[in-house]
C-alpha positions in Angstrom: -52.9 -46.7 -75.8 -49.9 -44.7 -77.0 -49.3 -41.2 -75.5 -49.4 -39.6 -79.0 -52.8 -41.1 -79.6 -54.1 -39.7 -76.4 -52.8 -36.2 -77.4 -54.4 -36.5 -80.8 -57.7 -37.6 -79.4 -57.8 -34.6 -77.0 -56.8 -32.0 -79.6 -59.8 -32.9 -81.7 -62.0 -31.8 -78.9 -60.0 -29.0 -77.3 -58.8 -26.6 -80.0 -59.0 -23.1 -81.2 -62.5 -22.0 -82.2 -61.7 -19.9 -85.3 -60.9 -21.8 -88.5 -57.9 -19.5 -89.3 -56.3 -20.5 -86.0 -56.2 -24.3 -86.6 -54.1 -26.5 -88.8 -55.1 -27.8 -92.2 -56.1 -31.2 -90.7 -58.6 -29.7 -88.3 -59.8 -27.2 -90.9 -60.5 -30.0 -93.4 -62.4 -32.0 -90.7 -64.5 -28.9 -89.9 -65.4 -28.4 -93.6 -66.4 -32.0 -93.9 -68.6 -31.9 -90.8 -70.3 -28.7 -91.9 -71.6 -30.6 -94.9 -73.4 -33.1 -92.7 -76.3 -33.1 -90.2 -73.7 -32.4 -87.4 -73.1 -28.8 -88.5 -75.1 -27.4 -85.7 -73.4 -29.7 -83.2 -70.0 -28.3 -84.3 -71.2 -24.8 -84.0 -72.4 -25.6 -80.5 -68.9 -26.8 -79.5 -67.1 -23.9 -81.1 -69.5 -21.2 -79.9 -70.6 -22.4 -76.5 -68.2 -25.2 -75.4 -71.0 -27.9 -75.5 -70.2 -31.3 -77.0 -72.8 -33.8 -78.2 -72.1 -37.5 -78.1 -72.9 -37.7 -81.8 -70.2 -35.1 -82.6 -67.7 -36.8 -80.3 -68.2 -40.0 -82.1 -67.5 -38.3 -85.4 -64.4 -36.5 -84.1 -63.0 -39.8 -82.9 -64.1 -41.9 -85.9 -60.7 -42.0 -87.5 -59.2 -43.7 -84.5 -61.5 -46.7 -84.9 -61.7 -47.2 -81.1 -63.1 -50.3 -79.6 -66.0 -49.6 -77.2 -63.7 -50.1 -74.2 -61.1 -47.7 -75.5 -63.6 -45.0 -76.1 -65.0 -45.4 -72.6 -61.4 -45.2 -71.3 -60.7 -42.0 -73.1 -64.0 -40.5 -71.9 -63.2 -41.4 -68.3 -59.6 -40.0 -68.7 -60.9 -36.7 -70.0 -63.6 -36.5 -67.3 -61.0 -37.4 -64.6 -58.8 -34.5 -65.6 -61.9 -32.3 -65.9 -61.4 -31.8 -69.6 -65.0 -32.9 -70.1 -68.0 -32.7 -67.8 -71.3 -34.4 -68.4 -74.4 -32.3 -69.0 -77.7 -34.0 -68.0 -78.2 -37.7 -67.8 -76.4 -40.4 -69.9 -78.5 -41.6 -72.9 -79.3 -40.7 -76.4 -79.1 -37.0 -75.7 -75.8 -37.3 -73.7 -73.9 -34.0 -73.9 -70.7 -32.6 -72.3 -69.4 -29.2 -71.5 -65.7 -28.6 -72.4 -64.4 -26.0 -69.9 -61.5 -25.0 -72.1 -63.9 -24.3 -74.9 -66.2 -21.9 -73.0 -66.5 -18.5 -74.9 -63.6 -16.2 -74.1 -64.2 -12.6 -73.5 -65.9 -10.3 -71.0 -69.5 -10.4 -70.0 -71.6 -8.3 -72.4 -71.8 -4.7 -71.2 -75.6 -4.7 -70.9 -75.1 -7.1 -67.9 -72.5 -4.9 -66.2 -72.9 -1.3 -67.2 -73.3 1.4 -66.0 -72.9 -0.4 -62.7 -72.9 -4.1 -61.9 -75.7 -3.5 -59.3 -77.9 -1.7 -61.8 -77.0 -2.9 -65.3 -78.9 -1.5 -68.3 -80.4 -5.0 -69.0 -82.0 -5.0 -65.5 -84.1 -1.9 -66.3 -86.7 -4.5 -67.6 -87.2 -5.6 -64.0 -90.8 -5.4 -62.8 -92.0 -4.5 -59.3 -92.6 -6.4 -56.1 -95.7 -5.5 -54.1 -94.9 -5.4 -50.4 -97.5 -4.0 -47.9 -99.0 -1.7 -50.4 -95.6 -0.4 -51.6 -93.8 -1.2 -54.8 -90.1 -1.7 -55.2 -87.9 -3.1 -58.1 -87.8 -6.9 -58.3 -84.1 -7.0 -58.0 -81.7 -8.5 -55.5 -77.9 -8.7 -55.1 -75.2 -10.4 -53.1 -71.4 -10.2 -53.1 -68.7 -12.6 -51.9 -65.5 -11.2 -50.6 -62.5 -13.5 -50.7 -60.7 -13.4 -47.4 -57.0 -13.8 -47.2 -56.0 -14.0 -50.8 -57.3 -14.7 -54.3 -59.8 -17.1 -55.7 -58.0 -20.4 -56.5 -57.1 -20.9 -60.2 -60.0 -22.5 -62.0 -62.6 -21.8 -59.3 -64.8 -19.7 -61.5 -64.5 -22.2 -64.4 -65.6 -25.1 -62.1 -68.5 -23.0 -60.8 -69.6 -22.2 -64.3 -69.4 -25.9 -65.3 -71.4 -26.8 -62.2 -74.1 -24.4 -63.1 -74.1 -25.6 -66.7 -74.6 -29.2 -65.5 -77.3 -28.3 -63.0 -80.9 -29.0 -64.0 -81.9 -26.2 -61.6 -79.8 -23.5 -63.2 -82.5 -22.2 -65.6 -83.1 -22.8 -69.2 -80.0 -24.4 -70.8 -80.6 -22.7 -74.1 -80.6 -19.2 -72.5 -77.4 -19.8 -70.5 -74.3 -17.8 -71.4 -70.8 -18.5 -69.9 -67.8 -16.2 -70.5 -64.2 -16.9 -69.5 -61.8 -14.0 -69.6 -59.2 -13.8 -72.4 -55.9 -15.2 -71.4 -54.0 -12.2 -72.6 -52.7 -9.6 -70.1 -55.3 -6.8 -69.7 -55.9 -4.1 -67.2 -59.3 -5.5 -66.3 -61.3 -8.4 -67.4 -64.7 -9.6 -66.3 -65.8 -13.2 -66.6 -69.0 -14.9 -65.5 -72.3 -16.3 -66.5 -75.8 -15.2 -67.4 -78.6 -17.5 -66.4 -82.3 -17.3 -67.1 -85.4 -19.3 -66.1 -89.0 -19.0 -67.1 -91.4 -20.2 -64.3 -95.1 -19.5 -64.6 -95.6 -15.9 -65.8 -92.2 -14.7 -64.6 -88.8 -14.8 -66.0 -85.8 -14.6 -63.6 -82.4 -13.5 -64.7 -79.1 -14.0 -62.7 -75.8 -12.5 -63.6 -72.7 -14.0 -61.9 -69.5 -11.9 -62.4 -65.9 -11.9 -61.3 -63.2 -9.3 -62.1 -59.7 -10.3 -63.1 -56.8 -7.9 -63.3 -55.4 -5.1 -61.2 -58.4 -2.8 -60.8 -60.7 -2.9 -57.8 -62.7 -6.1 -57.7 -66.0 -4.3 -57.2 -67.3 -0.8 -56.9 -68.4 -1.0 -53.3 -65.8 -2.5 -51.0 -66.4 -3.4 -47.3 -67.1 -0.2 -45.4 -67.7 1.8 -48.5 -70.6 2.6 -50.8 -71.2 3.6 -54.3 -68.1 4.5 -56.3 -66.2 5.8 -53.3 -64.9 2.5 -51.9 -62.0 0.3 -52.9 -62.3 -3.4 -52.7 -60.3 -5.0 -50.0 -60.3 -8.4 -51.9 -61.5 -9.9 -55.1 -65.3 -10.5 -55.1 -67.9 -12.7 -56.8 -71.0 -10.7 -57.5 -74.5 -11.9 -58.1 -77.2 -9.6 -59.6 -80.7 -10.9 -60.2 -84.0 -9.5 -61.4 -87.5 -10.7 -62.5 -89.6 -9.7 -65.4 -93.3 -10.4 -66.0 -93.9 -12.3 -69.3 -97.6 -11.3 -69.8 -98.5 -8.1 -68.0 -102.2 -9.0 -68.2 -101.7 -12.1 -66.1 -100.8 -12.5 -62.4 -97.2 -13.3 -61.6 -95.1 -14.2 -58.5 -91.5 -15.1 -57.8 -89.7 -17.0 -55.0 -86.2 -16.2 -56.4 -85.5 -19.9 -57.0 -82.7 -19.4 -59.5 -81.0 -16.7 -57.4 -81.2 -19.0 -54.3 -79.8 -21.9 -56.4 -76.8 -19.8 -57.5 -76.0 -18.8 -53.9 -76.1 -22.5 -52.9 -73.8 -23.5 -55.8 -71.3 -20.8 -54.7 -71.3 -22.1 -51.1 -71.0 -25.7 -52.2 -68.1 -24.8 -54.6 -66.3 -22.9 -51.8 -66.6 -25.8 -49.3 -64.7 -28.1 -51.7 -61.6 -25.8 -51.6 -59.5 -26.2 -48.5 -58.7 -22.9 -46.8 -61.0 -20.8 -49.1 -63.1 -18.4 -47.0 -65.9 -16.4 -48.7 -67.7 -13.7 -46.8 -71.2 -13.4 -48.1 -72.6 -9.8 -48.1 -76.1 -8.6 -48.9 -76.4 -5.5 -51.1 -79.2 -2.9 -51.0 -80.0 -0.2 -53.6 -82.5 2.5 -52.6 -85.0 4.2 -54.9 -82.5 6.8 -55.7 -80.2 4.2 -57.3 -77.6 4.5 -54.5 -75.8 1.4 -53.3 -75.5 1.0 -49.5 -72.4 -0.5 -47.8 -72.6 -4.3 -48.1 -73.9 -6.0 -45.1 -71.9 -8.9 -43.8 -74.4 -11.7 -43.3 -72.3 -13.3 -40.5 -73.4 -10.3 -38.4 -77.1 -11.4 -38.4 -78.0 -11.8 -34.8 -80.7 -14.4 -35.4 -81.6 -16.8 -38.3 -85.1 -15.4 -38.2 -84.1 -11.7 -38.1 -86.7 -9.8 -40.0 -84.8 -6.6 -40.8 -81.3 -5.8 -42.0 -79.8 -2.4 -41.3 -77.9 -0.8 -44.2 -75.7 2.3 -44.0 -74.9 4.8 -46.8 -72.0 7.1 -47.2 -72.5 10.1 -44.9 -74.0 7.9 -42.1 -77.6 7.7 -43.3 -79.1 4.3 -42.2 -82.2 2.4 -43.2 -83.8 -0.9 -42.2 -84.9 -3.2 -45.0 -87.0 -6.3 -44.8 -84.6 -9.2 -45.0 -86.7 -11.2 -47.5 -86.5 -8.2 -50.0 -82.7 -8.4 -50.2 -82.1 -12.0 -49.2 -84.9 -14.3 -50.4 -85.5 -17.5 -48.5 -87.2 -20.8 -49.5 -90.2 -20.7 -47.1 -93.7 -20.3 -48.4 -94.0 -16.7 -47.1 -91.2 -15.8 -49.5 -93.4 -16.0 -52.6 -93.7 -12.4 -53.6 -96.4 -10.8 -55.9 -95.2 -9.0 -58.9 -96.7 -6.0 -60.5 -95.8 -4.5 -63.9 -93.5 -1.5 -64.0 -94.7 1.6 -65.9 -93.4 0.9 -69.3 -92.1 4.2 -70.5 -88.7 6.0 -70.3 -88.5 9.6 -69.3 -85.7 12.0 -70.2 -85.3 14.9 -67.9 -84.1 18.2 -69.5 -83.2 21.0 -67.1 -80.9 23.9 -66.2 -78.4 22.6 -63.7 -77.8 26.0 -62.0 -81.5 26.6 -61.1 -83.5 23.4 -61.5 -81.3 20.7 -59.9 -83.3 20.5 -56.7 -86.7 20.1 -58.4 -85.3 17.6 -60.9 -83.8 15.5 -58.1 -87.2 15.3 -56.3 -88.9 14.5 -59.6 -86.5 11.7 -60.4 -87.0 10.1 -57.0 -90.8 10.4 -57.2 -91.0 8.9 -60.7 -88.4 6.1 -60.0 -90.3 5.2 -56.8 -93.4 4.6 -59.0 -91.4 2.3 -61.3 -90.8 4.7 -64.1 -87.5 4.3 -66.0 -86.0 7.8 -65.8 -82.9 9.1 -67.6 -81.2 11.6 -65.4 -77.7 12.7 -66.3 -76.4 12.7 -62.7 -76.9 8.9 -62.5 -77.1 7.7 -66.1 -74.1 9.2 -67.8 -71.6 6.3 -68.2 -68.0 6.8 -67.0 -65.6 7.5 -69.8 -68.3 8.5 -72.3 -68.4 12.0 -73.8 -71.3 13.9 -72.2 -72.6 15.0 -75.6 -72.8 11.3 -76.7 -74.3 10.2 -73.4 -77.1 12.9 -73.6 -77.8 11.9 -77.2 -78.1 8.2 -76.3 -80.4 9.0 -73.4 -82.7 11.2 -75.4 -83.0 8.8 -78.3 -83.8 5.9 -75.9 -86.7 7.9 -74.2 -90.3 8.0 -75.3 -91.2 10.9 -72.9 -89.4 14.2 -72.7 -89.9 16.4 -69.6 -88.4 19.9 -69.9 -88.1 21.5 -66.5 -88.3 25.3 -66.7 -88.7 27.5 -63.6 
């Protein structure tokens, strides 16, 4: 097979997604395919980086390959990790094309206002534990010791998740690779979702690229006060009840699977050392300092001690921040109170009462908009207040 033929074969699969960015030859081929039953297959490749066997056969039809030549090209592209199989070989054989994954940052609803309490996670319901209720949300962070993540590590991890039958519903997966232009900060990652029984589990995997701090809470720091000492992979997960009239439980299966995939991927890279850290957010929405899991004294240690800025400490049941696979880790879910409260008050005289009111309502699962925690960085306060008020269905004016 001639080298030019190999180049031509690859360029029909790995190319620019937008029609205005390709040459006339590829544009004409796209127009022809859009007039056939393979239109949706082409959109799948250009929008999500997934390639069906039927579309691949059409893309390569002009080369009139013999069966052995087509198998050779497939093996060549898989060998150089230009293609990765999705699922099992057969009639529905599909591939993921890493270079065709969507470029751009993770959608803001999965990252803002903070990665550890994104706006999308406000839909999380509650876990019942010894008569108390707390948000059904867990988080871990991976600090890279001694350098940067190797080039291509996140892409390989995303492909591995896309291939895995245990990584949630394939149709709900979203994978984002950062733009290749030079930017101050870029955030790539994946959004996974799995419906199991009467519960729906979401997992957001994110990684910062660029010169800013890699995460908002570095080792030995909490909240927004700390600087990251190394780039980090961050995992945020939460669970929603599908039908609030029916019982629901969770064992955090998808979250545990993502953690295992990260560990497996790291073990394949010589010299890569990832420090896994558990993260805890209290009912006030405050993020504690990450806890280095290598400091656990025993494998069966029941509680983890977290420290906040200012020295305040709290002990949290390990299974509430670091779910395990044992039978006892199946947790009962209860619906959150489905309303959003906007607190209006005079800062000078009512701040103390509003703060107590916020913590009381939040502790009961009520979604509360309080400017001290909910105003987004960089947004004009007038705009932030208007957004908060318009999104609420309950307004509480505090007047003393």
